[in-house]
VEXPASE-896929 format. One line per field, with one value per residue (C-alpha): x, y negated, z; residue number from 1. Coordinates in steps of 0.001 Angstrom, whole numbers, always signed. Layout:
BEGIN
c1 = X ... $
c2 = Y ... $
c3 = Z ... $
i = NUM ... $
This chain:
BEGIN
c1 = +118853 +122113 +122677 +119126 +118272 +121455 +124881 +127044 +129995 +132654 +132039 +133902 +132584 +132045 +135199 +135668 +136173 +139699 +138427 +137521 +133865 +131796 +129882 +132226 +131309 +134560 +134286 +135659 +136495 +133291 +131340 +133268 +132821 +130262 +126819 +126275 +128542 +127507 +127919 +126497 +128144 +126570 +124878 +126444 +129992 +132228 +134751 +136364 +140001 +140463 +142501 +139457 +137230 +134148 +130995 +129235 +127790 +125994 +126956 +126189 +129260 +128530 +126306 +127551 +125659 +125126 +122608 +124101 +123718 +120005 +120711 +120963 +124409 +124283 +127015 +126547 +129856 +129855 +128649 +125631 +125495 +125836 +126433 +125741 +123306 +125105 +122100 +121712 +124514 +121980 +123119 +121419 +121580 +120165 +119045 +119755 +116515 +116491 +113599 +113549 +111470 +111415 +108235 +105287 +103152 +104183 +103932 +105132 +103834 +104038 +100635 +99338 +98393 +101991 +103065 +104468 +107048 +108258 +107047 +109079 +112235 +110612 +107332 +106689 +103712 +106212 +107064 +103488 +103305 +106908 +106865 +109495 +110587 +108119 +110079 +110168 +107457 +108671 +107812 +110066 +111595 +114692 +116324 +119558 +120271 +122194 +120902 +119527 +120808 +124370 +126381 +128331 +125242 +122967 +119253 +117567 +113933 +111980 +108471 +106544 +104759 +101758 +100024 +97121 +99175 +98634 +101775 +103513 +106767 +109331 +112214 +115000 +117289 +120465 +124028 +127480 +129428 +132083 +130439 +129631 +126237 +124088 +120970 +119654 +116691 +114233 +112176 +114460 +113366 +115305 +118594 +119103 +122633 +123805 +126682 +128500 +132062 +131597 +135134 +135172 +136754 +136958 +134233 +132068 +132720 +130430 +127791 +125308 +127569 +129300 +131449 +132598 +131980 +134720 +137411 +135507 +135813 +133743 +130098 +126860 +126731 +123536 +123018 +119284 +118161 +115830 +113296 +113018 +111816 +109476 +112059 +112322 +113578 +115274 +116777 +116132 +115871 +117277 +116588 +118623 +118750 +119635 +116729 +115984 +115685 +111941 +112201 +110003 +112714 +114978 +118522 +120417 +122268 +120369 +121423 +120963 +122248 +120388 +121567 +124575 +123451 +120584 +120423 +118184 +114871 +112762 +109525 +109181 +105476 +106161 +109270 +108805 +111812 +109762 +110135 +113926 +116220 +117905 +116913 +117013 +117551 +119966 +119587 +121197 +120839 +121615 +125124 +125358 +127340 +128610 +128140 +129336 +126938 +129251 +126487 +125227 +128614 +127104 +127450 +124431 +124043 +122122 +121277 +121724 $
c2 = -94388 -92894 -90550 -89144 -88991 -88514 -86969 -89622 -88736 -90917 -92534 -95048 -98530 -101439 -103213 -106564 -106344 -106924 -109191 -112820 -113403 -116291 -113931 -111402 -110973 -112669 -116058 -119049 -122598 -123839 -122702 -124831 -124223 -121729 -123074 -120428 -117841 -114560 -114397 -110915 -107520 -105070 -101838 -100005 -101184 -100325 -98014 -96201 -96633 -99810 -97960 -95902 -98926 -97567 -99385 -97105 -99979 -103308 -106773 -110376 -112325 -115798 -117698 -120115 -121968 -124983 -126191 -127415 -126958 -126220 -123144 -121961 -120469 -118247 -116117 -113775 -112369 -108902 -105470 -103724 -100146 -97557 -93864 -90453 -88104 -84772 -82661 -83174 -85784 -88557 -92200 -94064 -97603 -100068 -103237 -106856 -108862 -112540 -114953 -118502 -121440 -123833 -125901 -126922 -123950 -120318 -117522 -118008 -114490 -111940 -110820 -107356 -108488 -109049 -106887 -103403 -103909 -100319 -97616 -97262 -99152 -102456 -102594 -105892 -104354 -102509 -105892 -107026 -108983 -110170 -113724 -116351 -119363 -122228 -124284 -121577 -120352 -117964 -118680 -116106 -112715 -111183 -107913 -106174 -102494 -99587 -97612 -94167 -92723 -94104 -94999 -97670 -99661 -102157 -102867 -106233 -107245 -110493 -111492 -114717 -115263 -117592 -118981 -116554 -113563 -111598 -112844 -111128 -109194 -107845 -105428 -107747 -104981 -103062 -104375 -102979 -104035 -106696 -108757 -110290 -110166 -109699 -107638 -105255 -102942 -105096 -108264 -111249 -114109 -116827 -114931 -114371 -113090 -110982 -108724 -107197 -106572 -104105 -103375 -105752 -104329 -107580 -109703 -108548 -105318 -102514 -102981 -105638 -108082 -111292 -111295 -113630 -113253 -115705 -114905 -112618 -113413 -110705 -109708 -110451 -113275 -114602 -117249 -117991 -120535 -123062 -122288 -118762 -120209 -122963 -125718 -127004 -130610 -130590 -128418 -124674 -122731 -119185 -116227 -113058 -109750 -106067 -103642 -99934 -98162 -98868 -102361 -101303 -101705 -104687 -104246 -106876 -108538 -111749 -115190 -117466 -115088 -113453 -114174 -112137 -108969 -108338 -104815 -103644 -105503 -102479 -102408 -105412 -105637 -106749 -108889 -112599 -114812 -117604 -115901 -115490 -118375 -120264 -120604 -117361 -119284 -121813 -124647 -125333 -128796 -130197 -131465 -135250 -136575 -140154 -141657 -145075 -146968 -149269 -151485 -152307 -152183 -150232 -146770 -144581 -141237 -138682 -135083 -132365 $
c3 = +104507 +103274 +106242 +106024 +102343 +100415 +100509 +98916 +96753 +95249 +91913 +89828 +90634 +88299 +87218 +85596 +81854 +80623 +77874 +78392 +79196 +80499 +82796 +84367 +88007 +89012 +90669 +88729 +89756 +88076 +91134 +93596 +97328 +98667 +99464 +102129 +103798 +105424 +109220 +109907 +109393 +106967 +108025 +105058 +104494 +101555 +103234 +100296 +99359 +97331 +94733 +93734 +93096 +94880 +95982 +98428 +100425 +100152 +101308 +100419 +101437 +100084 +97678 +95020 +92344 +90164 +87605 +84347 +80588 +81075 +83178 +86768 +87392 +90467 +92027 +94990 +96177 +97697 +96628 +95190 +96519 +93737 +94155 +92651 +94327 +94667 +93714 +89972 +89873 +89365 +89682 +92522 +93865 +96347 +94510 +95291 +95202 +94310 +94895 +93524 +94752 +91800 +92092 +94218 +95238 +94937 +97476 +101029 +101681 +98880 +97601 +96768 +93255 +92149 +89203 +89056 +86309 +86540 +88897 +92112 +91097 +90082 +91989 +93751 +95541 +97745 +99284 +99898 +103147 +103195 +104556 +103781 +105816 +106178 +103648 +100986 +98590 +95903 +92277 +90591 +91359 +89814 +90756 +89789 +90296 +88878 +85920 +86726 +83460 +83354 +86456 +84558 +83548 +85312 +84932 +85512 +85980 +86348 +87429 +87917 +91239 +90777 +93858 +93511 +92340 +89160 +87445 +84559 +84857 +82430 +82165 +81001 +79808 +80503 +80619 +81449 +84521 +84110 +81370 +79007 +80747 +77661 +78385 +75733 +75323 +77238 +76910 +77446 +75151 +76993 +77146 +80868 +81550 +84484 +85430 +88386 +89510 +92369 +93587 +96593 +99753 +101766 +103341 +106230 +108109 +109218 +111907 +113012 +114827 +113857 +110728 +107974 +104260 +103330 +100804 +98406 +94702 +93008 +92953 +91079 +88562 +86978 +84300 +84140 +81524 +83094 +80363 +81828 +85149 +84012 +83411 +86998 +87033 +90420 +93120 +93362 +96620 +96601 +98897 +98239 +100094 +99795 +99848 +99569 +96231 +95997 +97614 +100528 +103205 +103878 +105131 +107123 +104244 +103512 +102246 +104105 +106782 +109616 +113173 +114261 +116000 +113577 +112155 +109316 +109189 +108242 +106261 +103974 +104769 +108349 +107822 +108496 +107886 +109454 +112838 +112492 +113502 +110705 +107045 +105068 +101841 +100365 +97872 +94496 +92962 +89497 +88955 +89013 +86059 +85872 +82408 +81189 +78937 +77010 +75654 +79158 +80869 +83746 +85121 +85554 +87266 +85270 +85894 +83363 $
i = 1 2 3 4 5 6 7 8 9 10 11 12 13 14 15 16 17 18 19 20 21 22 23 24 25 26 27 28 29 30 31 32 33 34 35 36 37 38 39 40 41 42 43 44 45 46 47 48 49 50 51 52 53 54 55 56 57 58 59 60 61 62 63 64 65 66 67 68 69 70 71 72 73 74 75 76 77 78 79 80 81 82 83 84 85 86 87 88 89 90 91 92 93 94 95 96 97 98 99 100 101 102 103 104 105 106 107 108 109 110 111 112 113 114 115 116 117 118 119 120 121 122 123 124 125 126 127 128 129 130 131 132 133 134 135 136 137 138 139 140 141 142 143 144 145 146 147 148 149 150 151 152 153 154 155 156 157 158 159 160 161 162 163 164 165 166 167 168 169 170 171 172 173 174 175 176 177 178 179 180 181 182 183 184 185 186 187 188 189 190 191 192 193 194 195 196 197 198 199 200 201 202 203 204 205 206 207 208 209 210 211 212 213 214 215 216 217 218 219 220 221 222 223 224 225 226 227 228 229 230 231 232 233 234 235 236 237 238 239 240 241 242 243 244 245 246 247 248 249 250 251 252 253 254 255 256 257 258 259 260 261 262 263 264 265 266 267 268 269 270 271 272 273 274 275 276 277 278 279 280 281 282 283 284 285 286 287 288 289 290 291 292 293 294 295 296 297 298 299 300 301 302 303 304 $
């Protein structure tokens, strides 16, 4: 934890780019109303002066999303913790992990045979034993975190989670904060996009009690082509949470939210969302589009 392992010092956070971009980390009207809103305070709040644009804490304030144009558009408002370790001035961060349930099967409990995409910072084995809700079996994992070589950059990873384990993983690449979301230097054949605007100072407060994540308009934005996740034809369930640098510990920022009064969950290996009240996931469905077929003179509802 921060108070044990590191002395945190101020650093410039991630700002939205001044230029126009489809993926900026700033919420747009395309996302509509939130699908889920945080109800639990964070155990590491962003407390720095807003004028300095810092992000020395983590929070997941709300989840937005839609499926359209053959892609999953996902927005998590809040903050990804990024700081500089005083000794050596090395950038550090706590990642935001994202699990998707896209099809029949998958892993309701994470297996020990899942891939180590990169030692320590992208090792799914660190989460072996984590159990999801009864209605959720993860098929895909994505994670976003700060770069350890440049405090202004982000790194993204992906892995598939077959029923029996042993899936493949990939480093998707590096991208700057604020857009346009293009990842470079990794393996990203389907063109996954992601970025972060980390200057939020609103949303939930510090602690473990009741709070509201309403009213936040910046955070983590993903555009994941459906081809990158097996071309699911229907709704997608999403579980997102903040974890420790090596993913072995879960904090209390989860969407769907944990019950108010819940502090950090501890070792991933013993966490069971199934034993916690409420669903620790939310659902995104394809957008229904009304189309008029002039030759038939009828209206049909199709999904794109």
